N, C-alpha and C positions, 0 to 999 in steps of 0.2 A: 119269619124264617123261610117261607116258601120263595119270596122274591130273591133272597140271598142264595138259596139252593139253585134256582133257575140261572142266576148270574154265574155261579160256579160252573155248572154244567155247560153253559154257553161258552165260557172262557176256555175250559179244558178241551172241548171238542172243536172249537173254532179258533179264536185268536191265539190260544196257547197250546194248540195241538202238538206243536213241536216238543212239548214237555211231557206228552202222554206216556211214552215208554218209561221215562224216569219215574213219573208218579205211580204208574202201575207196578213198577219194580219195587218202589218203596212200600206201598200199601200191602203188597203180597210178600214182603220180606224176600224178594228175589225169586219167587216161585212162579210168577205169571206165565212166562214162556213154557216152563215145564208142564204146568197145568194144561196149557193149550196143546202141547205135543202129546200128552197122554190121551187125548181124544182120538187121535188118528187111527189107532188099531181098531176102533169101534165103528169105523166108517163102513157102510154097506153100499155097494154100488159104485158107479164111476162118476156120476154127476154130483157136484157139490155146489150148493148155493150158500155163500157166507153173507149174512145180513149184518150190517154195521161192522165192516171189516177193520175199522181203526187204522193203525199204522201199517198194516199188511204183514205182521209177523206170522200169523197162522197161514196166510196164503203162501209165504215163502217156504214154510215147513211142508205144506201140502205139495207144492211144486217139487220140492227136493225129494219127496217120496214117490213122485210119479203121477200125481193128480194134476188136473187142469181145472182149478176152481173158478167159478163165476162169483163175483163179489160186488157189493155196492155199499155205499155209506152216504148218509145225507150230508155229512160234512165234507165240503169241497177241500178243506185243508187236509183232512185225513186222506182223502183220495189222492191228493198231490204227494203226500209223504209216502203212502203205500206204493204209488206208481214209481216214484223215484227209487225206493228200496228194491222193488222187484226188478226194475230195469238194470240195476247195478249188481244183480246176482249172476254168477256164472251159470251157463246152461248146464242142467244136470238131467240125466236119464231120459227116458221116454215114457210119458204117462199114459193112463187110460185115455182112449180116444174113441170117437164114434163119428158117423157120417151126419148126424142130426145136430142142429143147433141145441144148446142146453135148455132144458126146462120148457120144451114145446109140447 
């Protein structure tokens, strides 16, 4: 079972990363994005580090509410998808900012 599970996770986060949004929508019965958005009111401070950002949906929501998140993901494919999504968003608002690099 373990090798099969490893294969599944490698495929969903690497070779089949393009299907991640659909898979998360199906397994959450369409609630995944809403669950992510519900976390935003609980953010304290201006600096946000998102670990394992996936396809970038939470980053888009954070940016649209005025934050400037710093994010990373071990999957290069997820990084490309997130980067493409974020670059194709219209600029909105002016988020929290500071003079220091994040997380120094």
